[in-house]
Backbone as numpy.savetxt, mean C-alpha at the origin, in Angstrom:
# Nx Ny Nz CAx CAy CAz Cx Cy Cz
1.25 -18.75 -0.11 1.24 -17.60 -1.00 2.40 -16.67 -0.67
2.79 -15.90 -1.63 3.87 -14.93 -1.42 3.34 -13.71 -0.68
4.15 -13.13 0.18 3.72 -11.91 0.88 3.59 -10.74 -0.10
2.60 -9.89 0.16 2.32 -8.76 -0.72 2.34 -7.48 0.10
3.08 -6.49 -0.36 3.07 -5.14 0.21 2.29 -4.27 -0.75
1.13 -3.82 -0.32 0.25 -3.03 -1.18 0.22 -1.60 -0.67
0.72 -0.68 -1.46 0.79 0.74 -1.10 -0.16 1.52 -1.99
-1.09 2.22 -1.37 -2.10 2.96 -2.11 -2.21 4.37 -1.57
-2.80 5.25 -2.36 -3.08 6.61 -1.93 -4.50 6.99 -2.26
-5.14 7.81 -1.43 -6.53 8.19 -1.69 -6.70 9.07 -2.92
-5.60 9.63 -3.42 -5.68 10.51 -4.60 -5.22 9.80 -5.87
-5.26 8.48 -5.84 -4.91 7.69 -7.03 -6.14 7.55 -7.90
-6.15 8.24 -9.02 -7.29 8.19 -9.94 -7.06 7.18 -11.05
-5.88 6.56 -11.08 -5.58 5.50 -12.05 -6.13 4.18 -11.53
-5.78 3.84 -10.29 -6.26 2.63 -9.62 -6.75 3.05 -8.23
-7.99 3.52 -8.12 -8.51 3.98 -6.83 -8.46 2.87 -5.77
-8.08 3.26 -4.57 -7.94 2.27 -3.50 -9.25 1.56 -3.19
-10.39 2.17 -3.47 -11.66 1.51 -3.17 -11.88 0.26 -4.04
-11.17 0.17 -5.15 -11.28 -1.03 -5.98 -10.73 -2.26 -5.26
-9.87 -2.04 -4.27 -9.25 -3.15 -3.55 -10.10 -3.64 -2.38
-11.10 -2.87 -1.97 -11.88 -3.23 -0.78 -12.40 -4.66 -0.82
-13.02 -5.05 -1.90 -13.56 -6.41 -2.02 -12.47 -7.45 -2.23
-11.38 -7.05 -2.83 -10.31 -8.00 -3.16 -9.45 -8.36 -1.95
-9.27 -7.43 -1.03 -8.38 -7.67 0.11 -8.80 -8.88 0.93
-10.08 -9.05 1.12 -10.54 -10.19 1.93 -10.36 -11.52 1.21
-10.17 -11.49 -0.09 -9.95 -12.72 -0.86 -8.48 -13.14 -0.89
-7.60 -12.23 -0.55 -6.16 -12.48 -0.63 -5.58 -12.79 0.74
-4.58 -13.65 0.74 -3.88 -13.96 1.98 -2.53 -13.26 1.98
-2.05 -13.00 3.17 -0.69 -12.50 3.34 -0.46 -11.13 2.69
-1.47 -10.25 2.82 -1.38 -8.90 2.25 -1.17 -7.89 3.37
-0.20 -7.04 3.19 0.02 -5.91 4.08 -0.39 -4.66 3.31
-1.51 -4.06 3.73 -2.11 -2.94 3.00 -1.78 -1.63 3.71
-1.31 -0.66 2.96 -0.96 0.64 3.53 -1.58 1.74 2.67
-2.37 2.60 3.30 -2.96 3.75 2.62 -2.18 4.99 3.04
-1.47 5.58 2.11 -0.67 6.76 2.37 -1.54 7.99 2.12
-1.92 8.67 3.19 -2.97 9.69 3.18 -2.71 10.88 2.27
-1.47 11.18 1.95 -1.17 12.35 1.12 -0.75 11.97 -0.30
-0.99 10.73 -0.68 -0.47 10.23 -1.95 -1.56 9.90 -2.96
-1.09 9.80 -4.20 -1.92 9.33 -5.29 -1.40 7.98 -5.74
-1.02 7.89 -7.00 -0.60 6.62 -7.61 0.82 6.20 -7.25
1.63 7.13 -6.76 3.04 6.81 -6.49 3.47 7.24 -5.08
3.00 6.55 -4.05 3.38 6.94 -2.69 4.88 6.87 -2.43
5.59 6.04 -3.18 7.04 5.96 -3.00 7.73 7.26 -3.41
7.07 8.06 -4.26 7.61 9.36 -4.67 6.96 10.51 -3.91
5.70 10.35 -3.53 4.95 11.44 -2.91 5.16 11.52 -1.39
5.40 10.39 -0.76 5.70 10.34 0.68 6.87 9.38 0.89
8.04 9.70 0.35 9.15 8.74 0.33 9.63 8.29 1.70
9.69 9.19 2.68 10.18 8.80 4.00 9.24 7.80 4.66
7.94 8.11 4.63 6.96 7.21 5.24 6.89 5.89 4.49
6.94 5.96 3.17 6.93 4.74 2.36 8.11 3.85 2.72
9.31 4.43 2.78 10.50 3.65 3.12 10.38 3.03 4.51
9.85 3.81 5.45 9.67 3.31 6.82 8.74 2.09 6.84
7.61 2.19 6.17 6.64 1.09 6.14 7.18 -0.11 5.39
7.90 0.12 4.30 8.46 -0.98 3.53 9.54 -1.71 4.34
10.39 -0.98 5.03 11.42 -1.60 5.88 10.77 -2.40 7.00
9.73 -1.84 7.63 9.00 -2.58 8.67 8.43 -3.87 8.11
7.90 -3.81 6.91 7.32 -5.00 6.27 8.40 -6.04 6.01
9.56 -5.60 5.48 10.67 -6.53 5.24 11.14 -7.18 6.53
11.12 -6.41 7.62 11.57 -6.93 8.91 10.50 -7.73 9.64
9.31 -7.77 9.07 8.23 -8.56 9.67 7.54 -7.91 10.84
7.55 -6.59 10.89 6.90 -5.87 12.00 5.47 -5.53 11.67
């Protein structure tokens, strides 16, 4: 399977992160990140932390 970087925020009312709870265990190769101060767009709401986590994921850390 292809690697997946999943970025979620607790204030996402479009796709709440709790919808993923049951799905995560069914998927392989998922890197899940909950950005505590974000909603639907953590790349815009916490850009520095998002970039850091995404770079770590690309580098395999």
